[in-house]
N, C-alpha and C positions, 0 to 999 in steps of 0.2 A: 862367582865373583868376577872372574876374568871377562865373562861376557858383558857384565854391566859396565866395566871400565872401557871395553872396546866400543860399546854403543855410545858412551859419553864422548869418546874421542871422535867418532865419526860425526856426531851431532855438532861438536865444536868446530870441526873442519868445515862443515857446510855453513855454519854461522860466520866464522871468521874469514874464510877464503871464498865462499860461494862454491866450494867443491862438493858435489853430491855423488860422485862416482861415475857420472856420465862423462864421456870423452868427446870433445868436439873434433870433428875430422878436418881440422885446418892446421896447416903448417906452412911456414914460409922460411926462406933462408936469407940471412943478412950476410953479405960477403965480408970476409972470405970464408968463415966457417962457424957461423952462429945460427942455430935453429931458433925460430920464433914461433911460439905456440901458447895457447891459453890453458890454464887450469882454473876452472871456475871463473872468478872475477879477476884473477891475476894474469898478467902477461909475462911469460918467461922468455928470457934471452939466454940460451944455453950454448956455451962454448963447446963445440964438438970435439975439440982437441984436448980439453981438460974437464973431466966430469965433475970436478969440485968447483968450477967457476960458472956460476949462474947469476944473472941479474933478474930480480923480480920487480916488475913495475905495477904499482897500485894506483888505481884511478877510477876503475869501473865500480858501479854499485849493483850490477847484475851480471849474470853469466855472459861471458864473451862468446860470440857466435862465429866470428871470422877475423882474419888478420891479413895484411899485405905489407910488403916492404917496398919503398920507392926505389927507382932504378939506381940512384946514387948511394943508397943505403943510409941516407941522412934521416929519413922519416920512417915511422911505422904507423899504420892506421889499424885500428881495431874497432869492432862494433859489438853491440850487446842487445840482449833482450830488454824489454821495459822493466824497470825496477819496481819493486813492490810499492804500490801507491802512486805510481807514475804511469801515464798512458803512452809515453814516448820512449823508444829506444834511442841510444846515443851512439855517435861515431866519434872516437877520440883519435887525434893525430898527435904522435909522440915525437919529440926531438930525441934521437937516440943518444947523442953525446951528452946532452943535459939531463937525460932521463926524466923528462917531465912532459906533461900535456901542453901543447901549444894551441890546440883548437878542440872545442867540444861542439859538435854539430847535432842539432835536434830538428827533425823534420818528418820523421816517420811515426805513424800511429802503430804501437805494438813493437815487436822485435825487428831489429835491423838484421837482415840475413846475410848480406855480403857487402864488401867494400873493396875498393881498388884505386890505385893511383893511375893517372894518365902517364904515358911514357916520359913526358917532359916535366912531370911533377907539379904542374900548375893547377891540377884539378884532382878532386877525390869524388868518385862516384859511389853511391850506395843504393841498395835495394832493400825493401822491407816486406814483411808479411802483409802490409797494406796494399801491395802491388805497385807501389810508387818507386820511381827511379829519381834520385836526387843528385844534382851536380853541384859540388861545393868548390869555391875558389880558394886556393891555399893562401894567396897573398892577403886577402881581406877577411877570410873566414866566413864569407857570405854564401847563402844559397843563391845560385844564379841560374838555375835551370832544372828541368826535370819533367817527368810525365807521370800520368796516372793511366792505368789500364782503361781501355774503352769498354763501354758496356754497362 
C-alpha cells in the first residue's frame, strides 16, 4: 500500500509542479546570498543564510531550462521547453521585488535552451533548439534582432 501512495504523490508532483525527477543543471546567484534555480515549472529563490526562507515563483507552463540574474539583481530571466499543445518555448523576465512576470517573450520553435541579460540590462538574449538566437529589448519587450543558423 505504501508503494501505491508514493506513486500517487510523484504523479501529483509532476502534474502540479512540472517536477519529474530530472534536475536542470542551471543555477544563478542573486546578490547578496540568494540562489536562483528551477524545479520543474517553478523558479526558486533560496536564501542561502536561512534554509527556511524560500520564494517560489510560478509562471511557467513547462519545464524551466535555464535562468540568469541581471547585473543589478533587479531582474531574473528564465526560459522553458514548449508547453504541451504549444509549438513555442517561452522566455519570462521577472521583477524580483514585485515577484511577478514583466515580459513573456515567444520567438523560438520548440524549447528555449539558454537565456542571458546584457551587462547593461537593456537586452535579453535567448537561444533555442531551433538554432535561432533572439535578442529582446527590455524597455519595449520587442524582438529586435536575432539570427538563424546558416545552411
